[in-house]
C-alpha positions as CSV (number, residue, x, y, z in Angstrom):
1,M,-22.3,-31.8,12.8
2,T,-24.8,-29.4,11.2
3,A,-23.5,-25.7,11.5
4,R,-26.0,-23.3,12.9
5,I,-25.7,-19.8,11.3
6,G,-27.6,-16.9,12.6
7,V,-29.1,-14.2,10.5
8,I,-29.9,-11.0,12.4
9,T,-32.9,-9.0,11.4
10,F,-32.9,-5.3,12.0
11,P,-35.8,-2.8,11.3
12,G,-35.4,-2.2,7.5
13,S,-33.5,-5.5,6.7
14,L,-34.8,-6.9,3.4
15,D,-32.3,-9.7,2.5
16,D,-32.5,-11.5,5.7
17,R,-34.8,-14.3,4.2
18,D,-32.5,-14.5,1.2
19,A,-29.5,-15.2,3.5
20,Q,-31.4,-17.7,5.5
21,R,-32.2,-19.5,2.3
22,A,-28.5,-19.4,1.1
23,I,-27.4,-20.9,4.4
24,R,-29.9,-23.8,4.0
25,M,-29.0,-24.4,0.4
26,A,-25.2,-24.6,1.6
27,G,-26.1,-27.3,4.1
28,A,-26.3,-25.4,7.4
29,E,-29.2,-24.6,9.5
30,P,-30.3,-20.8,9.5
31,V,-31.2,-19.4,12.9
32,V,-33.4,-16.2,13.0
33,L,-31.9,-13.6,15.4
34,W,-33.4,-10.2,16.4
35,H,-31.6,-6.9,16.8
36,G,-33.2,-6.0,20.0
37,T,-32.0,-8.8,22.0
38,H,-28.6,-10.0,23.5
39,D,-29.2,-13.6,22.6
40,L,-27.2,-15.3,19.8
41,D,-28.9,-18.6,20.5
42,G,-25.7,-20.6,20.6
43,V,-25.0,-20.2,16.8
44,D,-21.7,-21.1,15.2
45,A,-21.5,-18.2,12.8
46,L,-23.4,-14.9,12.0
47,V,-24.7,-13.0,8.9
48,L,-25.5,-9.4,9.1
49,P,-27.8,-9.0,5.9
50,G,-28.4,-6.3,3.4
51,G,-31.1,-3.8,3.5
52,F,-31.7,-0.3,5.0
53,S,-31.5,-0.8,8.6
54,Y,-33.3,2.1,10.6
55,G,-33.9,3.8,7.3
56,D,-30.1,4.5,6.8
57,Y,-30.5,7.6,9.0
58,L,-27.5,9.4,10.1
59,R,-25.3,7.1,8.0
60,A,-26.0,3.7,6.6
61,G,-25.4,1.1,9.4
62,A,-24.6,3.7,12.0
63,I,-27.7,3.2,14.1
64,A,-27.7,-0.7,13.7
65,A,-24.1,-0.7,15.0
66,L,-25.4,0.5,18.3
67,A,-28.3,-2.2,18.5
68,P,-28.3,-4.3,21.6
69,I,-27.3,-7.5,19.8
70,M,-24.2,-5.8,18.4
71,T,-22.7,-6.1,21.9
72,E,-22.8,-9.8,21.4
73,V,-21.6,-9.6,17.8
74,K,-18.5,-7.8,18.9
75,S,-17.8,-10.4,21.6
76,A,-18.4,-13.1,19.0
77,A,-15.9,-11.5,16.7
78,A,-13.3,-11.3,19.4
79,S,-13.8,-14.9,20.1
80,G,-13.1,-15.9,16.4
81,M,-16.7,-16.7,15.3
82,P,-17.1,-16.3,11.7
83,I,-19.2,-13.2,10.8
84,L,-20.2,-12.0,7.4
85,G,-21.6,-8.5,6.7
86,I,-23.4,-8.1,3.3
87,C,-23.9,-4.6,2.0
88,N,-25.9,-2.9,4.9
89,G,-24.2,-5.5,7.1
90,F,-20.8,-4.4,5.8
91,Q,-21.7,-0.8,6.6
92,M,-22.6,-2.0,10.2
93,L,-19.2,-3.7,10.5
94,V,-17.3,-0.6,9.6
95,E,-19.5,1.5,11.9
96,A,-18.9,-0.8,14.7
97,H,-15.1,-0.7,14.0
98,L,-15.0,-4.4,13.4
99,L,-13.5,-3.6,9.9
100,P,-11.4,-0.6,8.9
101,G,-12.5,2.5,6.9
102,G,-15.9,3.5,6.0
103,L,-18.7,3.4,3.3
104,I,-20.1,6.5,1.7
105,R,-22.5,7.7,-1.1
106,N,-21.7,6.2,-4.5
107,A,-19.6,8.5,-6.5
108,N,-22.4,9.0,-9.1
109,Q,-24.9,9.7,-6.4
110,Q,-27.2,7.0,-7.6
111,F,-28.4,3.6,-6.6
112,I,-26.7,0.9,-8.5
113,R,-28.0,-2.6,-9.3
114,R,-25.9,-4.8,-11.6
115,D,-24.2,-8.2,-11.8
116,Q,-20.7,-7.4,-10.7
117,R,-17.4,-9.0,-11.5
118,L,-15.1,-9.5,-8.5
119,R,-11.6,-10.8,-8.1
120,V,-10.8,-12.9,-4.9
121,E,-7.9,-11.2,-3.2
122,N,-7.8,-13.2,0.1
123,A,-8.9,-16.9,0.2
124,S,-7.6,-17.5,3.8
125,T,-10.7,-16.3,5.6
126,A,-13.7,-18.0,7.2
127,W,-15.8,-17.0,4.3
128,T,-13.5,-17.4,1.3
129,S,-11.5,-20.6,1.8
130,E,-13.6,-22.4,-1.0
131,F,-12.1,-19.9,-3.4
132,T,-8.5,-19.4,-4.8
133,V,-6.7,-16.0,-4.9
134,G,-7.2,-14.7,-8.3
135,D,-10.6,-16.3,-8.9
136,E,-13.0,-14.2,-10.8
137,I,-16.6,-14.5,-9.7
138,V,-19.9,-12.7,-10.5
139,I,-22.0,-11.5,-7.6
140,P,-25.2,-9.2,-7.8
141,L,-24.6,-5.7,-6.4
142,K,-27.2,-3.3,-5.2
143,N,-26.4,-0.2,-3.1
144,A,-26.5,3.5,-2.8
145,D,-23.7,3.9,-0.1
146,G,-21.1,1.5,-1.3
147,G,-18.1,3.6,-1.9
148,F,-15.2,2.4,0.3
149,T,-13.2,5.2,1.9
150,A,-10.3,5.4,4.3
151,D,-7.5,7.9,5.1
152,A,-4.1,7.3,3.7
153,E,-2.7,5.5,6.7
154,T,-5.7,3.1,6.9
155,L,-5.7,2.4,3.2
156,K,-1.9,1.6,3.4
157,R,-2.5,-0.7,6.2
158,V,-5.4,-2.6,4.6
159,E,-3.3,-3.1,1.4
160,G,-0.1,-3.9,3.3
161,E,-1.7,-6.4,5.7
162,G,-3.8,-8.3,3.0
163,L,-7.1,-7.1,4.3
164,V,-8.6,-6.7,1.0
165,A,-11.0,-9.7,0.5
166,F,-12.4,-8.7,-3.0
167,R,-11.9,-6.1,-5.7
168,Y,-14.2,-4.8,-8.4
169,L,-13.3,-5.9,-11.9
170,G,-14.2,-4.3,-15.2
171,V,-16.1,-1.4,-13.6
172,N,-15.7,0.2,-10.3
173,P,-19.4,0.8,-9.7
174,N,-19.3,3.3,-6.7
175,G,-16.0,4.9,-6.6
176,S,-14.4,2.6,-3.9
177,L,-10.7,3.4,-3.2
178,D,-8.4,0.8,-4.8
179,D,-11.5,-0.8,-6.3
180,I,-12.1,-2.4,-2.9
181,A,-15.3,-4.5,-2.8
182,G,-14.8,-6.3,0.4
183,L,-12.6,-6.5,3.5
184,T,-11.5,-8.9,6.2
185,N,-10.1,-8.4,9.6
186,E,-6.7,-9.4,10.6
187,R,-7.9,-12.8,12.1
188,G,-10.0,-13.6,9.0
189,N,-13.1,-14.4,10.9
190,V,-14.9,-11.1,10.0
191,V,-15.6,-10.4,6.3
192,G,-17.7,-7.6,4.8
193,L,-18.7,-6.9,1.2
194,M,-21.0,-4.8,-0.8
195,P,-22.2,-7.4,-3.5
196,H,-24.8,-9.9,-2.4
197,P,-23.5,-13.6,-2.5
198,E,-27.0,-14.8,-1.2
199,H,-28.4,-13.8,-4.7
200,A,-26.1,-16.3,-6.4
201,V,-26.6,-19.6,-4.8
202,E,-29.1,-21.4,-7.1
203,E,-29.2,-22.0,-10.8
204,G,-32.1,-20.3,-12.4
205,F,-31.9,-17.4,-10.0
206,G,-28.5,-16.0,-10.2
207,P,-26.5,-13.9,-12.5
208,N,-26.1,-14.7,-16.2
209,T,-23.2,-16.8,-17.2
210,P,-21.8,-17.8,-20.6
211,L,-23.5,-21.2,-20.2
212,A,-26.9,-19.9,-19.5
213,M,-29.1,-17.1,-18.3
214,R,-29.4,-16.8,-14.5
215,S,-27.1,-19.8,-13.9
216,G,-24.5,-18.2,-11.7
217,T,-23.8,-19.8,-8.3
218,D,-20.6,-18.1,-7.3
219,G,-22.2,-17.0,-4.0
220,L,-22.6,-20.4,-2.6
221,G,-18.9,-20.6,-1.8
222,F,-19.1,-18.0,0.9
223,F,-21.6,-20.1,2.9
224,T,-19.8,-23.5,2.4
225,S,-16.5,-21.8,3.4
226,A,-18.1,-20.8,6.6
227,I,-19.5,-24.3,7.2
228,A,-16.1,-25.7,6.6
229,A,-14.6,-23.3,9.1
230,V,-17.1,-24.2,11.8
231,V,-16.7,-28.0,11.3
232,S,-12.7,-27.5,11.4
233,A,-13.1,-25.5,14.6
234,A,-15.2,-28.2,16.2
235,A,-13.0,-31.1,15.3
């Protein structure tokens, strides 16, 4: 079967086309979805892309979390559908209470853009099964509101229940507690992270590596993991 992965476009999304391209390169069919509808078009998985939905008014992702299609996103999450939130999409997932904690202004109060080293902390999710715990990967990062925060009780639960999917390595770029770069829910079908895996899927266009400039493709594993999860669920 060919997995169909929906990418939801919100007003202010700017990485939706990149996510569609990454899905296609991974071997799945990208499906364009619109924030103002209640139609998921029968997709097998979902991506909430990066950008500045609704101009990041109120809080980043706060208005998008109330968009009509988010009713269906919540139902899909409850049913076990693989859902990935990237940067602004991660912000939507925490604002919709599909992932714990919150995301606040970067500690240095500046927009950050860099190739970021990450360590894989959980390889048992629908979006990380192609990795191994302890893997070090490089994924482009670009955000202004990327600082993960939580109260002490929530942070203890996140750490204790293995909900940290990725941690920053080398540099904590935005002041995130415990160097947390990405989270999963308890079931492992919903994952959110600040770096952008869709920008590291093709040689010549990704991060630099010791082998060659712009040759990094570590982001491809996110999408091939989701395809494997969909195929396995359908078997």
